[in-house]
PyMOL Python script that loads the backbone (N, CA, C, O; Angstrom):
from pymol import cmd

cmd.read_pdbstr("""\
ATOM      1  N   MET A   1     -31.816 -22.229 -30.229  1.00  0.00           N
ATOM      2  CA  MET A   1     -32.492 -20.464 -30.078  1.00  0.00           C
ATOM      3  C   MET A   1     -32.215 -19.917 -28.566  1.00  0.00           C
ATOM      4  O   MET A   1     -32.483 -20.532 -27.534  1.00  0.00           O
ATOM      5  N   GLN A   2     -31.477 -18.316 -28.686  1.00  0.00           N
ATOM      6  CA  GLN A   2     -31.913 -17.356 -27.931  1.00  0.00           C
ATOM      7  C   GLN A   2     -33.305 -16.864 -27.557  1.00  0.00           C
ATOM      8  O   GLN A   2     -34.018 -17.488 -28.342  1.00  0.00           O
ATOM      9  N   ARG A   3     -33.957 -16.241 -26.943  1.00  0.00           N
ATOM     10  CA  ARG A   3     -35.232 -15.587 -26.038  1.00  0.00           C
ATOM     11  C   ARG A   3     -34.744 -14.136 -26.575  1.00  0.00           C
ATOM     12  O   ARG A   3     -33.593 -14.149 -26.138  1.00  0.00           O
ATOM     13  N   ARG A   4     -34.871 -13.014 -27.179  1.00  0.00           N
ATOM     14  CA  ARG A   4     -34.505 -11.503 -27.663  1.00  0.00           C
ATOM     15  C   ARG A   4     -35.451 -11.118 -26.376  1.00  0.00           C
ATOM     16  O   ARG A   4     -36.446 -11.805 -26.145  1.00  0.00           O
ATOM     17  N   PRO A   5     -35.103  -9.978 -25.533  1.00  0.00           N
ATOM     18  CA  PRO A   5     -35.509  -9.020 -24.574  1.00  0.00           C
ATOM     19  C   PRO A   5     -37.365  -9.025 -25.328  1.00  0.00           C
ATOM     20  O   PRO A   5     -37.693  -9.253 -26.493  1.00  0.00           O
ATOM     21  N   THR A   6     -38.102  -8.741 -24.330  1.00  0.00           N
ATOM     22  CA  THR A   6     -38.716  -8.078 -25.090  1.00  0.00           C
ATOM     23  C   THR A   6     -40.006  -6.774 -24.470  1.00  0.00           C
ATOM     24  O   THR A   6     -41.182  -6.479 -24.687  1.00  0.00           O
ATOM     25  N   ARG A   7     -38.482  -6.166 -23.323  1.00  0.00           N
ATOM     26  CA  ARG A   7     -38.358  -4.705 -23.574  1.00  0.00           C
ATOM     27  C   ARG A   7     -37.369  -4.204 -23.398  1.00  0.00           C
ATOM     28  O   ARG A   7     -36.709  -4.943 -22.669  1.00  0.00           O
ATOM     29  N   ALA A   8     -36.720  -3.143 -23.699  1.00  0.00           N
ATOM     30  CA  ALA A   8     -35.560  -2.599 -23.928  1.00  0.00           C
ATOM     31  C   ALA A   8     -34.931  -2.533 -21.984  1.00  0.00           C
ATOM     32  O   ALA A   8     -35.439  -2.282 -20.891  1.00  0.00           O
ATOM     33  N   THR A   9     -33.329  -3.003 -22.617  1.00  0.00           N
ATOM     34  CA  THR A   9     -32.783  -3.600 -21.249  1.00  0.00           C
ATOM     35  C   THR A   9     -31.983  -1.855 -21.149  1.00  0.00           C
ATOM     36  O   THR A   9     -31.253  -1.321 -21.984  1.00  0.00           O
ATOM     37  N   ARG A  10     -32.549  -1.225 -19.586  1.00  0.00           N
ATOM     38  CA  ARG A  10     -31.263  -0.436 -19.930  1.00  0.00           C
ATOM     39  C   ARG A  10     -30.412  -0.543 -18.274  1.00  0.00           C
ATOM     40  O   ARG A  10     -30.834  -0.973 -17.200  1.00  0.00           O
ATOM     41  N   PRO A  11     -29.107   0.036 -18.646  1.00  0.00           N
ATOM     42  CA  PRO A  11     -28.407  -0.200 -17.231  1.00  0.00           C
ATOM     43  C   PRO A  11     -29.370   0.669 -16.032  1.00  0.00           C
ATOM     44  O   PRO A  11     -30.322   1.447 -16.095  1.00  0.00           O
ATOM     45  N   ALA A  12     -28.455  -0.002 -14.808  1.00  0.00           N
ATOM     46  CA  ALA A  12     -29.300   0.024 -13.272  1.00  0.00           C
ATOM     47  C   ALA A  12     -29.146   1.791 -12.756  1.00  0.00           C
ATOM     48  O   ALA A  12     -28.039   2.198 -12.405  1.00  0.00           O
ATOM     49  N   ASP A  13     -30.015   2.464 -12.760  1.00  0.00           N
ATOM     50  CA  ASP A  13     -29.723   3.789 -12.620  1.00  0.00           C
ATOM     51  C   ASP A  13     -29.184   4.205 -11.296  1.00  0.00           C
ATOM     52  O   ASP A  13     -29.822   4.175 -10.244  1.00  0.00           O
ATOM     53  N   THR A  14     -28.203   4.517 -11.413  1.00  0.00           N
ATOM     54  CA  THR A  14     -27.948   5.521  -9.859  1.00  0.00           C
ATOM     55  C   THR A  14     -28.448   6.805  -8.766  1.00  0.00           C
ATOM     56  O   THR A  14     -29.123   7.823  -8.921  1.00  0.00           O
ATOM     57  N   ALA A  15     -27.912   6.330  -7.880  1.00  0.00           N
ATOM     58  CA  ALA A  15     -29.028   7.105  -7.270  1.00  0.00           C
ATOM     59  C   ALA A  15     -28.619   9.261  -7.609  1.00  0.00           C
ATOM     60  O   ALA A  15     -29.304  10.244  -7.327  1.00  0.00           O
ATOM     61  N   ALA A  16     -27.437   9.158  -8.196  1.00  0.00           N
ATOM     62  CA  ALA A  16     -27.654   9.913  -8.421  1.00  0.00           C
ATOM     63  C   ALA A  16     -28.454  10.593  -9.476  1.00  0.00           C
ATOM     64  O   ALA A  16     -28.806  11.770  -9.558  1.00  0.00           O
ATOM     65  N   THR A  17     -28.681   9.470 -10.349  1.00  0.00           N
ATOM     66  CA  THR A  17     -29.409  10.111 -11.904  1.00  0.00           C
ATOM     67  C   THR A  17     -30.716  10.080 -11.677  1.00  0.00           C
ATOM     68  O   THR A  17     -31.396  11.018 -12.094  1.00  0.00           O
ATOM     69  N   ALA A  18     -31.410   8.849 -10.875  1.00  0.00           N
ATOM     70  CA  ALA A  18     -32.455   8.141 -11.021  1.00  0.00           C
ATOM     71  C   ALA A  18     -33.498   9.829 -10.692  1.00  0.00           C
ATOM     72  O   ALA A  18     -33.062  10.698  -9.937  1.00  0.00           O
ATOM     73  N   ALA A  19     -34.223   9.899 -11.088  1.00  0.00           N
ATOM     74  CA  ALA A  19     -35.271  11.079 -11.157  1.00  0.00           C
ATOM     75  C   ALA A  19     -36.443  10.177 -10.186  1.00  0.00           C
ATOM     76  O   ALA A  19     -37.091   9.269 -10.707  1.00  0.00           O
ATOM     77  N   PRO A  20     -36.628  10.573  -8.647  1.00  0.00           N
ATOM     78  CA  PRO A  20     -38.113  10.333  -8.758  1.00  0.00           C
ATOM     79  C   PRO A  20     -39.044  10.273  -9.709  1.00  0.00           C
ATOM     80  O   PRO A  20     -39.327  11.009 -10.654  1.00  0.00           O
ATOM     81  N   HIS A  21     -39.647   8.860  -9.133  1.00  0.00           N
ATOM     82  CA  HIS A  21     -41.261   9.143 -10.423  1.00  0.00           C
ATOM     83  C   HIS A  21     -42.668   9.780  -9.725  1.00  0.00           C
ATOM     84  O   HIS A  21     -43.820   9.823 -10.158  1.00  0.00           O
ATOM     85  N   HIS A  22     -42.012  10.305  -8.331  1.00  0.00           N
ATOM     86  CA  HIS A  22     -43.623  10.473  -7.987  1.00  0.00           C
ATOM     87  C   HIS A  22     -44.240  12.524  -7.528  1.00  0.00           C
ATOM     88  O   HIS A  22     -44.985  13.129  -6.756  1.00  0.00           O
ATOM     89  N   THR A  23     -42.794  12.900  -9.208  1.00  0.00           N
ATOM     90  CA  THR A  23     -43.353  14.054  -9.067  1.00  0.00           C
ATOM     91  C   THR A  23     -43.754  14.059 -10.838  1.00  0.00           C
ATOM     92  O   THR A  23     -43.435  13.406 -11.831  1.00  0.00           O
ATOM     93  N   PRO A  24     -44.619  15.191 -10.512  1.00  0.00           N
ATOM     94  CA  PRO A  24     -44.346  15.949 -12.057  1.00  0.00           C
ATOM     95  C   PRO A  24     -43.821  16.589 -13.068  1.00  0.00           C
ATOM     96  O   PRO A  24     -43.107  17.584 -12.942  1.00  0.00           O
ATOM     97  N   CYS A  25     -44.217  15.933 -14.411  1.00  0.00           N
ATOM     98  CA  CYS A  25     -43.065  16.859 -15.041  1.00  0.00           C
ATOM     99  C   CYS A  25     -43.604  18.344 -15.461  1.00  0.00           C
ATOM    100  O   CYS A  25     -44.770  18.548 -15.800  1.00  0.00           O
ATOM    101  N   TRP A  26     -42.532  19.416 -15.387  1.00  0.00           N
ATOM    102  CA  TRP A  26     -42.210  20.789 -15.282  1.00  0.00           C
ATOM    103  C   TRP A  26     -43.160  21.142 -16.599  1.00  0.00           C
ATOM    104  O   TRP A  26     -43.655  22.264 -16.706  1.00  0.00           O
ATOM    105  N   ALA A  27     -43.441  19.832 -17.854  1.00  0.00           N
ATOM    106  CA  ALA A  27     -45.002  20.647 -18.797  1.00  0.00           C
ATOM    107  C   ALA A  27     -45.564  20.722 -17.622  1.00  0.00           C
ATOM    108  O   ALA A  27     -45.258  21.645 -16.867  1.00  0.00           O
ATOM    109  N   ARG A  28     -46.375  19.878 -17.300  1.00  0.00           N
ATOM    110  CA  ARG A  28     -47.827  19.548 -16.532  1.00  0.00           C
ATOM    111  C   ARG A  28     -47.990  20.706 -15.342  1.00  0.00           C
ATOM    112  O   ARG A  28     -49.117  21.143 -15.109  1.00  0.00           O
ATOM    113  N   ARG A  29     -46.764  21.221 -14.547  1.00  0.00           N
ATOM    114  CA  ARG A  29     -46.947  22.306 -13.675  1.00  0.00           C
ATOM    115  C   ARG A  29     -46.946  23.546 -14.596  1.00  0.00           C
ATOM    116  O   ARG A  29     -47.599  24.469 -14.110  1.00  0.00           O
ATOM    117  N   VAL A  30     -46.343  23.835 -15.887  1.00  0.00           N
ATOM    118  CA  VAL A  30     -46.117  24.936 -16.302  1.00  0.00           C
ATOM    119  C   VAL A  30     -48.109  25.327 -16.611  1.00  0.00           C
ATOM    120  O   VAL A  30     -48.847  26.302 -16.469  1.00  0.00           O
ATOM    121  N   LEU A  31     -48.300  23.259 -17.293  1.00  0.00           N
ATOM    122  CA  LEU A  31     -49.880  23.986 -17.450  1.00  0.00           C
ATOM    123  C   LEU A  31     -50.860  24.221 -16.283  1.00  0.00           C
ATOM    124  O   LEU A  31     -51.644  25.145 -16.497  1.00  0.00           O
ATOM    125  N   ILE A  32     -50.923  23.930 -15.728  1.00  0.00           N
ATOM    126  CA  ILE A  32     -51.408  24.073 -14.365  1.00  0.00           C
ATOM    127  C   ILE A  32     -51.534  25.445 -13.882  1.00  0.00           C
ATOM    128  O   ILE A  32     -52.572  26.097 -13.776  1.00  0.00           O
ATOM    129  N   ALA A  33     -50.286  25.811 -13.592  1.00  0.00           N
ATOM    130  CA  ALA A  33     -49.689  27.346 -13.269  1.00  0.00           C
ATOM    131  C   ALA A  33     -50.550  27.979 -14.535  1.00  0.00           C
ATOM    132  O   ALA A  33     -51.412  28.696 -14.027  1.00  0.00           O
ATOM    133  N   GLN A  34     -50.647  28.000 -15.739  1.00  0.00           N
ATOM    134  CA  GLN A  34     -51.078  28.805 -16.862  1.00  0.00           C
ATOM    135  C   GLN A  34     -52.765  29.030 -16.666  1.00  0.00           C
ATOM    136  O   GLN A  34     -53.472  30.024 -16.504  1.00  0.00           O
ATOM    137  N   VAL A  35     -53.083  27.190 -16.795  1.00  0.00           N
ATOM    138  CA  VAL A  35     -54.515  27.748 -16.076  1.00  0.00           C
ATOM    139  C   VAL A  35     -55.892  28.322 -14.992  1.00  0.00           C
ATOM    140  O   VAL A  35     -57.038  28.769 -15.015  1.00  0.00           O
ATOM    141  N   ALA A  36     -54.326  27.752 -13.732  1.00  0.00           N
ATOM    142  CA  ALA A  36     -54.687  29.134 -12.671  1.00  0.00           C
ATOM    143  C   ALA A  36     -54.523  31.010 -12.503  1.00  0.00           C
ATOM    144  O   ALA A  36     -54.986  31.699 -11.595  1.00  0.00           O
ATOM    145  N   VAL A  37     -53.742  31.451 -13.664  1.00  0.00           N
ATOM    146  CA  VAL A  37     -53.563  32.300 -14.276  1.00  0.00           C
ATOM    147  C   VAL A  37     -55.222  32.955 -14.935  1.00  0.00           C
ATOM    148  O   VAL A  37     -56.129  33.787 -14.911  1.00  0.00           O
ATOM    149  N   VAL A  38     -54.656  31.831 -15.440  1.00  0.00           N
ATOM    150  CA  VAL A  38     -56.306  32.090 -17.101  1.00  0.00           C
ATOM    151  C   VAL A  38     -57.876  32.681 -15.503  1.00  0.00           C
ATOM    152  O   VAL A  38     -58.443  33.680 -15.061  1.00  0.00           O
ATOM    153  N   GLY A  39     -57.799  30.958 -15.287  1.00  0.00           N
ATOM    154  CA  GLY A  39     -58.968  31.331 -14.338  1.00  0.00           C
ATOM    155  C   GLY A  39     -59.065  32.707 -13.189  1.00  0.00           C
ATOM    156  O   GLY A  39     -60.001  33.480 -13.395  1.00  0.00           O
ATOM    157  N   MET A  40     -58.433  32.919 -12.389  1.00  0.00           N
ATOM    158  CA  MET A  40     -57.769  33.960 -12.079  1.00  0.00           C
ATOM    159  C   MET A  40     -58.068  35.581 -12.735  1.00  0.00           C
ATOM    160  O   MET A  40     -58.233  36.690 -12.226  1.00  0.00           O
ATOM    161  N   LEU A  41     -58.048  35.265 -13.562  1.00  0.00           N
ATOM    162  CA  LEU A  41     -58.143  37.095 -14.273  1.00  0.00           C
ATOM    163  C   LEU A  41     -59.880  36.713 -15.099  1.00  0.00           C
ATOM    164  O   LEU A  41     -60.737  37.586 -14.957  1.00  0.00           O
ATOM    165  N   ALA A  42     -60.315  35.231 -16.024  1.00  0.00           N
ATOM    166  CA  ALA A  42     -61.274  35.489 -15.673  1.00  0.00           C
ATOM    167  C   ALA A  42     -62.167  35.413 -14.525  1.00  0.00           C
ATOM    168  O   ALA A  42     -62.955  36.252 -14.961  1.00  0.00           O
ATOM    169  N   ALA A  43     -62.697  35.065 -13.356  1.00  0.00           N
ATOM    170  CA  ALA A  43     -62.810  35.521 -11.966  1.00  0.00           C
ATOM    171  C   ALA A  43     -62.762  36.939 -11.751  1.00  0.00           C
ATOM    172  O   ALA A  43     -63.808  37.337 -11.239  1.00  0.00           O
ATOM    173  N   GLY A  44     -61.829  37.935 -11.983  1.00  0.00           N
ATOM    174  CA  GLY A  44     -61.601  39.268 -11.509  1.00  0.00           C
ATOM    175  C   GLY A  44     -62.390  39.616 -12.648  1.00  0.00           C
ATOM    176  O   GLY A  44     -63.311  40.390 -12.384  1.00  0.00           O
ATOM    177  N   ILE A  45     -62.275  39.219 -13.978  1.00  0.00           N
ATOM    178  CA  ILE A  45     -63.833  40.198 -14.537  1.00  0.00           C
ATOM    179  C   ILE A  45     -64.495  39.417 -14.638  1.00  0.00           C
ATOM    180  O   ILE A  45     -63.812  38.744 -15.410  1.00  0.00           O
ATOM    181  N   LEU A  46     -65.682  38.647 -14.445  1.00  0.00           N
ATOM    182  CA  LEU A  46     -66.379  38.629 -13.631  1.00  0.00           C
ATOM    183  C   LEU A  46     -66.089  38.801 -12.778  1.00  0.00           C
ATOM    184  O   LEU A  46     -65.057  38.387 -13.306  1.00  0.00           O
ATOM    185  N   VAL A  47     -65.812  39.070 -11.602  1.00  0.00           N
ATOM    186  CA  VAL A  47     -66.440  40.241 -10.451  1.00  0.00           C
ATOM    187  C   VAL A  47     -66.790  41.220 -11.287  1.00  0.00           C
ATOM    188  O   VAL A  47     -67.960  41.554 -11.470  1.00  0.00           O
ATOM    189  N   ARG A  48     -65.397  41.953 -12.073  1.00  0.00           N
ATOM    190  CA  ARG A  48     -65.577  43.997 -12.427  1.00  0.00           C
ATOM    191  C   ARG A  48     -67.032  43.799 -12.960  1.00  0.00           C
ATOM    192  O   ARG A  48     -67.875  44.696 -12.942  1.00  0.00           O
ATOM    193  N   GLU A  49     -67.203  42.788 -13.341  1.00  0.00           N
ATOM    194  CA  GLU A  49     -68.545  43.067 -14.533  1.00  0.00           C
ATOM    195  C   GLU A  49     -69.822  42.978 -14.394  1.00  0.00           C
ATOM    196  O   GLU A  49     -70.833  43.189 -15.063  1.00  0.00           O
ATOM    197  N   LEU A  50     -69.439  42.488 -13.008  1.00  0.00           N
ATOM    198  CA  LEU A  50     -71.230  41.862 -12.399  1.00  0.00           C
ATOM    199  C   LEU A  50     -71.875  43.474 -12.251  1.00  0.00           C
ATOM    200  O   LEU A  50     -72.647  43.837 -13.138  1.00  0.00           O
ATOM    201  N   PRO A  51     -71.603  44.270 -11.310  1.00  0.00           N
ATOM    202  CA  PRO A  51     -72.535  44.752 -11.398  1.00  0.00           C
ATOM    203  C   PRO A  51     -73.008  45.479 -12.371  1.00  0.00           C
ATOM    204  O   PRO A  51     -73.984  46.180 -12.101  1.00  0.00           O
ATOM    205  N   GLY A  52     -72.390  45.519 -13.919  1.00  0.00           N
ATOM    206  CA  GLY A  52     -73.333  46.409 -14.853  1.00  0.00           C
ATOM    207  C   GLY A  52     -73.755  44.967 -15.509  1.00  0.00           C
ATOM    208  O   GLY A  52     -74.093  45.565 -16.530  1.00  0.00           O
ATOM    209  N   ALA A  53     -73.970  43.918 -15.756  1.00  0.00           N
ATOM    210  CA  ALA A  53     -74.997  42.922 -16.247  1.00  0.00           C
ATOM    211  C   ALA A  53     -76.026  43.110 -14.889  1.00  0.00           C
ATOM    212  O   ALA A  53     -77.227  42.977 -15.125  1.00  0.00           O
ATOM    213  N   VAL A  54     -75.642  43.395 -13.559  1.00  0.00           N
ATOM    214  CA  VAL A  54     -77.274  43.463 -12.469  1.00  0.00           C
ATOM    215  C   VAL A  54     -78.128  44.657 -13.575  1.00  0.00           C
ATOM    216  O   VAL A  54     -79.004  44.424 -14.408  1.00  0.00           O
ATOM    217  N   ARG A  55     -77.486  45.961 -13.199  1.00  0.00           N
ATOM    218  CA  ARG A  55     -77.995  46.876 -14.056  1.00  0.00           C
ATOM    219  C   ARG A  55     -78.302  46.357 -15.185  1.00  0.00           C
ATOM    220  O   ARG A  55     -78.917  45.471 -14.593  1.00  0.00           O
ATOM    221  N   GLU A  56     -78.378  46.212 -15.757  1.00  0.00           N
ATOM    222  CA  GLU A  56     -78.094  45.850 -17.440  1.00  0.00           C
ATOM    223  C   GLU A  56     -79.877  44.781 -17.385  1.00  0.00           C
ATOM    224  O   GLU A  56     -80.785  44.856 -18.213  1.00  0.00           O
ATOM    225  N   VAL A  57     -79.823  43.884 -16.101  1.00  0.00           N
ATOM    226  CA  VAL A  57     -80.719  42.946 -16.109  1.00  0.00           C
ATOM    227  C   VAL A  57     -82.381  44.225 -15.112  1.00  0.00           C
ATOM    228  O   VAL A  57     -83.604  44.243 -15.246  1.00  0.00           O
ATOM    229  N   ARG A  58     -81.896  44.616 -14.686  1.00  0.00           N
ATOM    230  CA  ARG A  58     -83.394  45.896 -14.400  1.00  0.00           C
ATOM    231  C   ARG A  58     -82.686  46.580 -14.768  1.00  0.00           C
ATOM    232  O   ARG A  58     -81.907  47.168 -14.018  1.00  0.00           O
ATOM    233  N   ILE A  59     -82.712  46.770 -16.287  1.00  0.00           N
ATOM    234  CA  ILE A  59     -83.276  47.441 -17.072  1.00  0.00           C
ATOM    235  C   ILE A  59     -84.311  47.290 -17.843  1.00  0.00           C
ATOM    236  O   ILE A  59     -85.418  47.817 -17.960  1.00  0.00           O
ATOM    237  N   TRP A  60     -83.707  46.442 -18.353  1.00  0.00           N
ATOM    238  CA  TRP A  60     -84.379  44.945 -19.067  1.00  0.00           C
ATOM    239  C   TRP A  60     -85.925  44.477 -18.416  1.00  0.00           C
ATOM    240  O   TRP A  60     -86.775  43.862 -19.060  1.00  0.00           O
ATOM    241  N   ARG A  61     -86.012  44.755 -17.525  1.00  0.00           N
ATOM    242  CA  ARG A  61     -86.998  43.629 -16.215  1.00  0.00           C
ATOM    243  C   ARG A  61     -87.933  45.400 -16.156  1.00  0.00           C
ATOM    244  O   ARG A  61     -89.145  45.259 -16.319  1.00  0.00           O
ATOM    245  N   MET A  62     -87.496  46.829 -15.963  1.00  0.00           N
ATOM    246  CA  MET A  62     -88.260  47.605 -15.906  1.00  0.00           C
ATOM    247  C   MET A  62     -88.465  47.946 -17.331  1.00  0.00           C
ATOM    248  O   MET A  62     -89.576  48.396 -17.611  1.00  0.00           O
ATOM    249  N   VAL A  63     -87.734  47.836 -18.136  1.00  0.00           N
ATOM    250  CA  VAL A  63     -88.609  47.995 -19.721  1.00  0.00           C
ATOM    251  C   VAL A  63     -89.953  47.081 -20.564  1.00  0.00           C
ATOM    252  O   VAL A  63     -90.848  47.217 -21.398  1.00  0.00           O
ATOM    253  N   GLY A  64     -89.323  46.108 -19.656  1.00  0.00           N
ATOM    254  CA  GLY A  64     -90.747  43.939 -20.741  1.00  0.00           C
ATOM    255  C   GLY A  64     -89.876  43.258 -21.076  1.00  0.00           C
ATOM    256  O   GLY A  64     -90.012  42.035 -21.067  1.00  0.00           O
ATOM    257  N   PHE A  65     -88.690  43.877 -21.482  1.00  0.00           N
ATOM    258  CA  PHE A  65     -88.008  42.806 -22.406  1.00  0.00           C
ATOM    259  C   PHE A  65     -87.704  41.322 -21.538  1.00  0.00           C
ATOM    260  O   PHE A  65     -87.033  41.062 -20.539  1.00  0.00           O
ATOM    261  N   ARG A  66     -88.400  40.661 -22.293  1.00  0.00           N
ATOM    262  CA  ARG A  66     -88.287  38.909 -22.798  1.00  0.00           C
ATOM    263  C   ARG A  66     -87.812  38.545 -23.095  1.00  0.00           C
ATOM    264  O   ARG A  66     -87.429  39.420 -23.872  1.00  0.00           O
ATOM    265  N   ALA A  67     -86.914  37.329 -23.412  1.00  0.00           N
ATOM    266  CA  ALA A  67     -86.726  36.692 -24.531  1.00  0.00           C
ATOM    267  C   ALA A  67     -87.392  36.330 -25.314  1.00  0.00           C
ATOM    268  O   ALA A  67     -88.455  36.826 -24.940  1.00  0.00           O
ATOM    269  N   GLY A  68     -87.674  35.640 -26.454  1.00  0.00           N
ATOM    270  CA  GLY A  68     -88.671  35.320 -27.343  1.00  0.00           C
ATOM    271  C   GLY A  68     -89.351  36.147 -28.244  1.00  0.00           C
ATOM    272  O   GLY A  68     -89.114  37.266 -28.700  1.00  0.00           O
ATOM    273  N   SER A  69     -90.261  35.325 -28.393  1.00  0.00           N
ATOM    274  CA  SER A  69     -91.081  36.005 -29.693  1.00  0.00           C
ATOM    275  C   SER A  69     -92.325  36.609 -29.092  1.00  0.00           C
ATOM    276  O   SER A  69     -93.052  36.018 -28.294  1.00  0.00           O
ATOM    277  N   ARG A  70     -92.496  37.740 -29.506  1.00  0.00           N
ATOM    278  CA  ARG A  70     -94.354  38.760 -29.442  1.00  0.00           C
ATOM    279  C   ARG A  70     -95.152  37.690 -29.469  1.00  0.00           C
ATOM    280  O   ARG A  70     -94.780  36.739 -30.156  1.00  0.00           O
ATOM    281  N   HIS A  71     -96.593  37.587 -28.639  1.00  0.00           N
ATOM    282  CA  HIS A  71     -97.580  37.379 -29.527  1.00  0.00           C
ATOM    283  C   HIS A  71     -98.831  38.280 -29.212  1.00  0.00           C
ATOM    284  O   HIS A  71     -99.414  38.523 -28.155  1.00  0.00           O
ATOM    285  N   PRO A  72     -99.087  38.797 -30.861  1.00  0.00           N
ATOM    286  CA  PRO A  72    -100.222  40.460 -30.044  1.00  0.00           C
ATOM    287  C   PRO A  72    -101.124  39.650 -29.115  1.00  0.00           C
ATOM    288  O   PRO A  72    -100.869  38.454 -29.258  1.00  0.00           O
ATOM    289  N   GLY A  73    -102.031  39.855 -28.266  1.00  0.00           N
ATOM    290  CA  GLY A  73    -103.101  40.108 -27.311  1.00  0.00           C
ATOM    291  C   GLY A  73    -103.954  40.596 -27.023  1.00  0.00           C
ATOM    292  O   GLY A  73    -104.473  40.344 -25.936  1.00  0.00           O
TER     293      GLY A  73
END
""", "prot")
cmd.dss("prot")
cmd.show_as("cartoon", "prot")
cmd.util.cbc("prot")
cmd.orient("prot")
């Protein structure tokens, strides 16, 4: 009785067709690039809107706005 191979056998790769195993696939590179672009856009929007947010916080402090319910005192 012959033994069946446990994993699929394939012909040996030649040097011209063998892909190096240490390089990430293109999909991962594209995903990393997209995450970098979205992160840069989010950081740019945050930097652009930060002065307005600081101004709003100052206005809230002058008015006396506090989070939560007010209790009669």
